[in-house]
C-alpha positions, 0 to 999 in steps of 0.5 A: 284943125282939132285933129292937128292940135290933138295929134300934136298934143299926143306927139308932145306927150310921147316925146316927154315919155321917151325922155322920161322912160329912156333918154334920162335913165340911159344918160349915164348907163350907156356910152355918150356916143351911143346916147347921142346917136339914139336920142340925137336932137330929141330935146330940140324937137320936144322944145319945138313941139312944146313951143307950138302948143304953148302958142296954140294954148295961149289963154290970154289970146282972144284969137280963134284957134285957127288964127292961133294955129296959123301964128304958131306955124309961122313962128315954128316952121323956120325951125323945122330944119331940126327934123333934118338932123333927126331924119338923117340919123334915124337909120343909124339909130335904128340899126344901133337900137337893134344891135343893143337889143340883140347883143346887150342883155342889160340893155334888153332887160332895161327895154323890156321893163320900161317898154311902151305897151 
């Protein structure tokens, strides 16, 4: 259970980094359709992850961690369908990213400056 929570925290942190390092700076730097294709519904996914963690981290709850995780899952599972859009878009976004890294020198330079270690 601790591993699930730890993994979700890491995942949420990485989503926030993605938004800060890439999504926000590129909003006005690349055409809107490319931005939408690259980042799809990442905001909704980050919100879902954050909501899941906020339920788990509810310091006012007297429930055990196990109970809070189960309650969180019950509330967020209906929204997991948002991952369908992300998964459907993933292959096209990967091709677009490769294409931009190959053909767009300004984008490639940006990516190298902010790239994950």
